[in-house]
MOPAC internal coordinates of N, CA, C and O (Angstrom, degrees):
PM7 1SCF
backbone

  N    0.0000 0     0.00 0     0.00 0    0    0    0
  C    1.4590 1     0.00 0     0.00 0    1    0    0
  C    1.5264 1   107.33 1     0.00 0    2    1    0
  O    1.2310 1   120.90 1   -46.62 1    3    2    1
  N    1.3275 1   115.89 1   133.38 1    3    2    1
  C    1.4361 1   122.37 1   178.12 1    5    3    2
  C    1.4927 1   109.76 1   -97.26 1    6    5    3
  O    1.2310 1   120.53 1   -49.22 1    7    6    5
  N    1.3142 1   116.60 1   130.78 1    7    6    5
  C    1.4573 1   121.60 1  -179.41 1    9    7    6
  C    1.5228 1   107.70 1   -98.50 1   10    9    7
  O    1.2310 1   119.75 1   -56.57 1   11   10    9
  N    1.3516 1   118.09 1   123.43 1   11   10    9
  C    1.4579 1   120.12 1   178.04 1   13   11   10
  C    1.5323 1   112.13 1   -56.52 1   14   13   11
  O    1.2310 1   120.04 1   -33.01 1   15   14   13
  N    1.3044 1   117.52 1   146.99 1   15   14   13
  C    1.4441 1   122.16 1  -178.03 1   17   15   14
  C    1.5023 1   114.71 1   -56.18 1   18   17   15
  O    1.2310 1   120.36 1   144.20 1   19   18   17
  N    1.3242 1   116.91 1   -35.80 1   19   18   17
  C    1.4892 1   118.94 1  -177.47 1   21   19   18
  C    1.5210 1   112.00 1   -72.97 1   22   21   19
  O    1.2310 1   119.67 1   164.24 1   23   22   21
  N    1.3666 1   118.23 1   -15.76 1   23   22   21
  C    1.4369 1   121.46 1   180.00 1   25   23   22
  C    1.5079 1   110.99 1   -91.88 1   26   25   23
  O    1.2310 1   119.50 1   153.31 1   27   26   25
  N    1.3055 1   118.56 1   -26.69 1   27   26   25
  C    1.4788 1   122.34 1   179.22 1   29   27   26
  C    1.5235 1   109.06 1   -57.82 1   30   29   27
  O    1.2310 1   120.84 1   -41.82 1   31   30   29
  N    1.3078 1   115.99 1   138.18 1   31   30   29
  C    1.4341 1   121.95 1   177.16 1   33   31   30
  C    1.5049 1   114.79 1    84.58 1   34   33   31
  O    1.2310 1   120.44 1   171.83 1   35   34   33
  N    1.3147 1   116.76 1    -8.17 1   35   34   33
  C    1.4733 1   121.28 1   176.02 1   37   35   34
  C    1.4976 1   108.62 1   -86.47 1   38   37   35
  O    1.2310 1   120.74 1   -39.80 1   39   38   37
  N    1.3309 1   116.19 1   140.20 1   39   38   37
  C    1.4648 1   119.53 1   179.70 1   41   39   38
  C    1.4942 1   111.76 1   -56.69 1   42   41   39
  O    1.2310 1   119.94 1   -27.95 1   43   42   41
  N    1.3265 1   117.72 1   152.05 1   43   42   41
  C    1.4470 1   123.42 1  -179.40 1   45   43   42
  C    1.5293 1   111.13 1   -56.82 1   46   45   43
  O    1.2310 1   120.67 1   142.08 1   47   46   45
  N    1.3407 1   116.32 1   -37.92 1   47   46   45
  C    1.4842 1   118.98 1  -178.73 1   49   47   46
  C    1.5052 1   111.69 1   -66.32 1   50   49   47
  O    1.2310 1   119.97 1   152.62 1   51   50   49
  N    1.3311 1   117.66 1   -27.38 1   51   50   49
  C    1.4511 1   119.35 1  -177.40 1   53   51   50
  C    1.5150 1   113.25 1   -97.59 1   54   53   51
  O    1.2310 1   119.82 1   160.91 1   55   54   53
  N    1.3210 1   117.95 1   -19.09 1   55   54   53
  C    1.4482 1   120.63 1  -173.01 1   57   55   54
  C    1.5378 1   113.81 1   -64.71 1   58   57   55
  O    1.2310 1   120.90 1   155.40 1   59   58   57
  N    1.3134 1   115.88 1   -24.60 1   59   58   57
  C    1.4557 1   119.01 1   177.44 1   61   59   58
  C    1.5320 1   112.29 1  -104.73 1   62   61   59
  O    1.2310 1   120.64 1  -162.39 1   63   62   61
  N    1.3300 1   116.39 1    17.61 1   63   62   61
  C    1.4439 1   120.16 1   177.44 1   65   63   62
  C    1.5079 1   113.90 1    82.42 1   66   65   63
  O    1.2310 1   119.97 1  -167.77 1   67   66   65
  N    1.3124 1   117.65 1    12.23 1   67   66   65
  C    1.4560 1   122.43 1   178.70 1   69   67   66
  C    1.5238 1   108.10 1   -93.37 1   70   69   67
  O    1.2310 1   119.47 1   -55.52 1   71   70   69
  N    1.2864 1   118.62 1   124.48 1   71   70   69
  C    1.4596 1   120.72 1   179.90 1   73   71   70
  C    1.5326 1   110.21 1   -65.56 1   74   73   71
  O    1.2310 1   121.27 1   -44.67 1   75   74   73
  N    1.3037 1   115.18 1   135.33 1   75   74   73
  C    1.4534 1   121.01 1  -177.52 1   77   75   74
  C    1.5273 1   111.69 1   -65.12 1   78   77   75
  O    1.2310 1   120.54 1   155.16 1   79   78   77
  N    1.3190 1   116.57 1   -24.84 1   79   78   77
  C    1.4796 1   120.45 1  -178.33 1   81   79   78
  C    1.5259 1   112.36 1   -88.50 1   82   81   79
  O    1.2310 1   120.48 1   178.24 1   83   82   81
  N    1.3270 1   116.69 1    -1.76 1   83   82   81
  C    1.4598 1   120.01 1  -179.41 1   85   83   82
  C    1.5282 1   108.77 1   -64.87 1   86   85   83
  O    1.2310 1   120.37 1   -54.47 1   87   86   85
  N    1.3346 1   116.90 1   125.53 1   87   86   85
  C    1.4437 1   122.16 1  -179.85 1   89   87   86
  C    1.5114 1   108.47 1   -79.35 1   90   89   87
  O    1.2310 1   121.10 1   -58.80 1   91   90   89
  N    1.3287 1   115.51 1   121.20 1   91   90   89
  C    1.4591 1   119.39 1  -179.29 1   93   91   90
  C    1.5016 1   108.49 1  -131.64 1   94   93   91
  O    1.2310 1   120.56 1   -31.37 1   95   94   93
  N    1.3254 1   116.53 1   148.63 1   95   94   93
  C    1.4366 1   118.65 1   178.29 1   97   95   94
  C    1.5278 1   111.69 1   -66.83 1   98   97   95
  O    1.2310 1   120.65 1   -24.75 1   99   98   97
  N    1.3319 1   116.36 1   155.25 1   99   98   97
  C    1.4437 1   120.35 1  -178.48 1  101   99   98
  C    1.5229 1   112.87 1   -74.11 1  102  101   99
  O    1.2310 1   119.90 1   159.25 1  103  102  101
  N    1.2878 1   117.80 1   -20.75 1  103  102  101
  C    1.4669 1   117.62 1  -179.72 1  105  103  102
  C    1.5353 1   111.45 1  -147.26 1  106  105  103
  O    1.2310 1   123.05 1   -17.99 1  107  106  105
  N    1.3136 1   111.77 1   162.01 1  107  106  105
  C    1.4698 1   119.72 1  -176.59 1  109  107  106
  C    1.5164 1   112.63 1   -65.35 1  110  109  107
  O    1.2310 1   119.29 1   150.87 1  111  110  109
  N    1.3754 1   118.97 1   -29.13 1  111  110  109
  C    1.4347 1   120.51 1  -177.94 1  113  111  110
  C    1.5397 1   110.41 1   -63.14 1  114  113  111
  O    1.2310 1   121.13 1   137.54 1  115  114  113
  N    1.3337 1   115.44 1   -42.46 1  115  114  113
  C    1.4838 1   119.83 1  -177.94 1  117  115  114
  C    1.5222 1   109.77 1   -71.08 1  118  117  115
  O    1.2310 1   120.59 1   137.95 1  119  118  117
  N    1.3152 1   116.48 1   -42.05 1  119  118  117
  C    1.4582 1   118.99 1   176.64 1  121  119  118
  C    1.5275 1   111.61 1   -57.97 1  122  121  119
  O    1.2310 1   120.95 1   135.85 1  123  122  121
  N    1.3220 1   115.79 1   -44.15 1  123  122  121
  C    1.4609 1   120.62 1   178.84 1  125  123  122
  C    1.5351 1   109.96 1   -64.21 1  126  125  123
  O    1.2310 1   120.34 1   136.23 1  127  126  125
  N    1.3168 1   116.96 1   -43.77 1  127  126  125
  C    1.4464 1   121.08 1  -179.46 1  129  127  126
  C    1.5332 1   112.13 1   -60.43 1  130  129  127
  O    1.2310 1   120.42 1   137.41 1  131  130  129
  N    1.3603 1   116.81 1   -42.59 1  131  130  129
  C    1.4505 1   120.03 1   178.58 1  133  131  130
  C    1.5356 1   110.92 1   -64.13 1  134  133  131
  O    1.2310 1   120.21 1   138.22 1  135  134  133
  N    1.3071 1   117.20 1   -41.78 1  135  134  133
  C    1.4855 1   120.58 1  -179.09 1  137  135  134
  C    1.5213 1   109.71 1   -65.77 1  138  137  135
  O    1.2310 1   120.20 1   134.40 1  139  138  137
  N    1.3176 1   117.22 1   -45.60 1  139  138  137
  C    1.4664 1   121.07 1  -178.70 1  141  139  138
  C    1.5410 1   109.55 1   -69.56 1  142  141  139
  O    1.2310 1   119.64 1   145.63 1  143  142  141
  N    1.3061 1   118.30 1   -34.37 1  143  142  141
  C    1.4534 1   120.84 1   179.08 1  145  143  142
  C    1.5157 1   110.44 1   -59.19 1  146  145  143
  O    1.2310 1   120.45 1   137.85 1  147  146  145
  N    1.3058 1   116.74 1   -42.15 1  147  146  145
  C    1.4812 1   119.37 1   179.85 1  149  147  146
  C    1.5355 1   110.91 1   -63.66 1  150  149  147
  O    1.2310 1   120.80 1   135.50 1  151  150  149
  N    1.3493 1   116.07 1   -44.50 1  151  150  149
  C    1.4608 1   117.82 1   179.55 1  153  151  150
  C    1.5160 1   112.07 1   -69.11 1  154  153  151
  O    1.2310 1   120.36 1   141.42 1  155  154  153
  N    1.3466 1   116.92 1   -38.58 1  155  154  153
  C    1.4636 1   120.65 1   179.36 1  157  155  154
  C    1.5190 1   111.06 1   -64.06 1  158  157  155
  O    1.2310 1   120.55 1   143.25 1  159  158  157
  N    1.3522 1   116.55 1   -36.75 1  159  158  157
  C    1.4646 1   120.02 1   176.55 1  161  159  158
  C    1.5200 1   110.47 1   -62.26 1  162  161  159
  O    1.2310 1   121.24 1   136.31 1  163  162  161
  N    1.3397 1   115.23 1   -43.69 1  163  162  161
  C    1.4854 1   120.23 1   178.64 1  165  163  162
  C    1.5240 1   113.00 1   -58.79 1  166  165  163
  O    1.2310 1   121.54 1   146.11 1  167  166  165
  N    1.3679 1   114.66 1   -33.89 1  167  166  165
  C    1.4565 1   120.25 1  -176.96 1  169  167  166
  C    1.5288 1   113.51 1   -99.37 1  170  169  167
  O    1.2310 1   120.69 1  -174.58 1  171  170  169
  N    1.3583 1   116.28 1     5.42 1  171  170  169
  C    1.4610 1   120.90 1  -179.06 1  173  171  170
  C    1.5162 1   113.71 1    54.10 1  174  173  171
  O    1.2310 1   120.61 1  -138.52 1  175  174  173
  N    1.3100 1   116.44 1    41.48 1  175  174  173
  C    1.4633 1   122.01 1  -178.53 1  177  175  174
  C    1.5326 1   107.16 1   -93.18 1  178  177  175
  O    1.2310 1   119.77 1   -88.71 1  179  178  177
  N    1.3286 1   118.05 1    91.29 1  179  178  177
  C    1.4535 1   123.58 1  -172.00 1  181  179  178
  C    1.5294 1   112.90 1   -61.58 1  182  181  179
  O    1.2310 1   120.25 1   137.10 1  183  182  181
  N    1.2813 1   117.13 1   -42.90 1  183  182  181
  C    1.4804 1   120.96 1  -178.90 1  185  183  182
  C    1.5404 1   111.57 1   -60.53 1  186  185  183
  O    1.2310 1   121.98 1   137.65 1  187  186  185
  N    1.3196 1   113.82 1   -42.35 1  187  186  185
  C    1.4998 1   118.25 1  -179.03 1  189  187  186
  C    1.5350 1   109.33 1   -72.96 1  190  189  187
  O    1.2310 1   119.98 1   141.06 1  191  190  189
  N    1.3045 1   117.64 1   -38.94 1  191  190  189
  C    1.4688 1   120.84 1   177.16 1  193  191  190
  C    1.5264 1   110.27 1   -57.83 1  194  193  191
  O    1.2310 1   120.93 1   132.70 1  195  194  193
  N    1.3230 1   115.82 1   -47.30 1  195  194  193
  C    1.4819 1   118.91 1   179.58 1  197  195  194
  C    1.5204 1   112.21 1   -64.01 1  198  197  195
  O    1.2310 1   119.71 1   138.84 1  199  198  197
  N    1.3357 1   118.15 1   -41.16 1  199  198  197
  C    1.4513 1   120.08 1   177.63 1  201  199  198
  C    1.5340 1   111.80 1   -62.70 1  202  201  199
  O    1.2310 1   120.61 1   138.26 1  203  202  201
  N    1.2920 1   116.43 1   -41.74 1  203  202  201
  C    1.4815 1   120.95 1   177.04 1  205  203  202
  C    1.5371 1   111.06 1   -60.58 1  206  205  203
  O    1.2310 1   121.77 1   134.85 1  207  206  205
  N    1.3210 1   114.23 1   -45.15 1  207  206  205
  C    1.4819 1   117.02 1  -179.45 1  209  207  206
  C    1.5202 1   111.44 1   -63.43 1  210  209  207
  O    1.2310 1   120.39 1   142.74 1  211  210  209
  N    1.3468 1   116.87 1   -37.26 1  211  210  209
  C    1.4635 1   119.55 1   178.86 1  213  211  210
  C    1.5413 1   110.87 1   -66.66 1  214  213  211
  O    1.2310 1   120.16 1   139.60 1  215  214  213
  N    1.3017 1   117.31 1   -40.40 1  215  214  213
  C    1.4557 1   120.21 1   177.49 1  217  215  214
  C    1.5220 1   111.87 1   -62.44 1  218  217  215
  O    1.2310 1   120.96 1   137.17 1  219  218  217
  N    1.3012 1   115.76 1   -42.83 1  219  218  217
  C    1.4906 1   121.25 1   178.13 1  221  219  218
  C    1.5142 1   109.02 1   -64.63 1  222  221  219
  O    1.2310 1   119.74 1   134.67 1  223  222  221
  N    1.3127 1   118.10 1   -45.33 1  223  222  221
  C    1.4635 1   122.61 1   178.07 1  225  223  222
  C    1.5069 1   111.34 1   -61.49 1  226  225  223
  O    1.2310 1   120.12 1   136.32 1  227  226  225
  N    1.3398 1   117.37 1   -43.68 1  227  226  225
  C    1.4496 1   120.24 1   179.44 1  229  227  226
  C    1.5302 1   111.18 1   -59.25 1  230  229  227
  O    1.2310 1   121.01 1   138.66 1  231  230  229
  N    1.3075 1   115.68 1   -41.34 1  231  230  229
  C    1.4854 1   119.66 1   179.39 1  233  231  230
  C    1.5328 1   109.74 1   -65.01 1  234  233  231
  O    1.2310 1   120.38 1   140.48 1  235  234  233
  N    1.3004 1   116.87 1   -39.52 1  235  234  233
  C    1.4602 1   120.74 1  -179.67 1  237  235  234
  C    1.5455 1   110.35 1   -64.40 1  238  237  235
  O    1.2310 1   121.11 1   149.17 1  239  238  237
  N    1.3385 1   115.47 1   -30.83 1  239  238  237
  C    1.4685 1   120.90 1   178.86 1  241  239  238
  C    1.5282 1   112.66 1   -87.04 1  242  241  239
  O    1.2310 1   120.73 1   179.60 1  243  242  241
  N    1.3399 1   116.22 1    -0.40 1  243  242  241
  C    1.4561 1   120.86 1   179.12 1  245  243  242
  C    1.5406 1   113.39 1    80.80 1  246  245  243
  O    1.2310 1   120.62 1  -159.98 1  247  246  245
  N    1.3263 1   116.42 1    20.02 1  247  246  245
  C    1.4398 1   122.15 1  -177.59 1  249  247  246
  C    1.5406 1   110.31 1  -108.83 1  250  249  247
  O    1.2310 1   121.43 1   -22.29 1  251  250  249
  N    1.3211 1   114.87 1   157.71 1  251  250  249
  C    1.4638 1   119.69 1   173.73 1  253  251  250
  C    1.5307 1   108.83 1   -79.80 1  254  253  251
  O    1.2310 1   120.77 1   -28.73 1  255  254  253
  N    1.3345 1   116.14 1   151.27 1  255  254  253
  C    1.4665 1   117.73 1  -179.77 1  257  255  254
  C    1.5391 1   110.68 1   -72.53 1  258  257  255
  O    1.2310 1   121.59 1   -26.96 1  259  258  257
  N    1.3126 1   114.57 1   153.04 1  259  258  257
  C    1.4356 1   120.14 1   177.44 1  261  259  258
  C    1.5271 1   110.39 1   -70.44 1  262  261  259
  O    1.2310 1   120.70 1   -39.31 1  263  262  261
  N    1.3226 1   116.27 1   140.69 1  263  262  261
  C    1.4741 1   119.77 1  -179.61 1  265  263  262
  C    1.5186 1   110.94 1   -58.78 1  266  265  263
  O    1.2310 1   120.38 1   142.51 1  267  266  265
  N    1.3400 1   116.89 1   -37.49 1  267  266  265
  C    1.4763 1   119.91 1   179.75 1  269  267  266
  C    1.5211 1   112.58 1   -60.99 1  270  269  267
  O    1.2310 1   120.63 1   142.39 1  271  270  269
  N    1.3452 1   116.39 1   -37.61 1  271  270  269
  C    1.4732 1   119.74 1   178.95 1  273  271  270
  C    1.5499 1   110.14 1   -70.83 1  274  273  271
  O    1.2310 1   120.86 1   140.33 1  275  274  273
  N    1.2989 1   115.95 1   -39.67 1  275  274  273
  C    1.4785 1   119.29 1   177.56 1  277  275  274
  C    1.5178 1   109.88 1   -65.30 1  278  277  275
  O    1.2310 1   119.71 1   143.16 1  279  278  277
  N    1.3255 1   118.16 1   -36.84 1  279  278  277
  C    1.4700 1   120.62 1   177.97 1  281  279  278
  C    1.5565 1   109.83 1   -62.33 1  282  281  279
  O    1.2310 1   120.13 1   139.15 1  283  282  281
  N    1.3143 1   117.36 1   -40.85 1  283  282  281
  C    1.4606 1   119.95 1   176.84 1  285  283  282
  C    1.5113 1   111.12 1   -61.87 1  286  285  283
  O    1.2310 1   120.73 1   133.72 1  287  286  285
  N    1.3300 1   116.22 1   -46.28 1  287  286  285
  C    1.4601 1   121.27 1   179.97 1  289  287  286
  C    1.5069 1   111.63 1   -61.20 1  290  289  287
  O    1.2310 1   120.49 1   133.40 1  291  290  289
  N    1.3364 1   116.66 1   -46.60 1  291  290  289
  C    1.4642 1   120.85 1   179.92 1  293  291  290
  C    1.5167 1   110.81 1   -66.66 1  294  293  291
  O    1.2310 1   120.12 1   143.28 1  295  294  293
  N    1.2910 1   117.38 1   -36.72 1  295  294  293
  C    1.4712 1   122.36 1   176.67 1  297  295  294
  C    1.5370 1   109.95 1   -60.88 1  298  297  295
  O    1.2310 1   120.81 1   134.89 1  299  298  297
  N    1.3273 1   116.06 1   -45.11 1  299  298  297
  C    1.4578 1   120.92 1   177.21 1  301  299  298
  C    1.4940 1   110.61 1   -59.27 1  302  301  299
  O    1.2310 1   119.35 1   133.86 1  303  302  301
  N    1.3353 1   118.84 1   -46.14 1  303  302  301
  C    1.4630 1   122.99 1   178.16 1  305  303  302
  C    1.5077 1   110.95 1   -60.82 1  306  305  303
  O    1.2310 1   120.36 1   135.83 1  307  306  305
  N    1.3381 1   116.92 1   -44.17 1  307  306  305
  C    1.4639 1   120.54 1  -178.95 1  309  307  306
  C    1.4961 1   112.34 1   -61.45 1  310  309  307
  O    1.2310 1   120.49 1   134.14 1  311  310  309
  N    1.3228 1   116.68 1   -45.86 1  311  310  309
  C    1.4864 1   120.29 1  -178.64 1  313  311  310
  C    1.5139 1   109.57 1   -66.64 1  314  313  311
  O    1.2310 1   119.36 1   133.53 1  315  314  313
  N    1.2997 1   118.82 1   -46.47 1  315  314  313
  C    1.4448 1   120.81 1  -172.12 1  317  315  314
  C    1.5239 1   114.24 1   -83.75 1  318  317  315
  O    1.2310 1   120.23 1   164.37 1  319  318  317
  N    1.3235 1   117.16 1   -15.63 1  319  318  317
  C    1.4552 1   120.16 1   175.75 1  321  319  318
  C    1.4973 1   111.24 1   -65.75 1  322  321  319
  O    1.2310 1   120.99 1   148.37 1  323  322  321
  N    1.3058 1   115.72 1   -31.63 1  323  322  321
  C    1.4831 1   119.21 1   179.67 1  325  323  322
  C    1.5296 1   113.72 1   -77.38 1  326  325  323
  O    1.2310 1   120.51 1   158.99 1  327  326  325
  N    1.3155 1   116.63 1   -21.01 1  327  326  325
  C    1.4497 1   120.27 1  -176.11 1  329  327  326
  C    1.5375 1   111.49 1  -113.60 1  330  329  327
  O    1.2310 1   120.34 1   174.36 1  331  330  329
  N    1.3044 1   116.95 1    -5.64 1  331  330  329
  C    1.4588 1   121.00 1  -178.82 1  333  331  330
  C    1.5166 1   110.27 1    77.21 1  334  333  331
  O    1.2310 1   121.30 1   -48.67 1  335  334  333
  N    1.3164 1   115.12 1   131.33 1  335  334  333
  C    1.4459 1   120.09 1   178.39 1  337  335  334
  C    1.4807 1   107.42 1   -76.24 1  338  337  335
  O    1.2310 1   120.10 1   180.00 1  339  338  337

């Protein structure tokens, strides 16, 4: 892959047009949990809301999310992906 001259020397966060100061989650599990949490709140899905909150809390505590919580989140995505959030 050839890197254009104007991109060389630019930080990796900026080379693809992503602002370096953009706050992003450290992992995909938390990003997914935040996205699903918003949709679950809109649909008043208490079980999914609680699972999302536990995943976010686990990340804050430096722990991996429980598989059971991720199963709830992925189940929510599977069901609602067919019907549109």
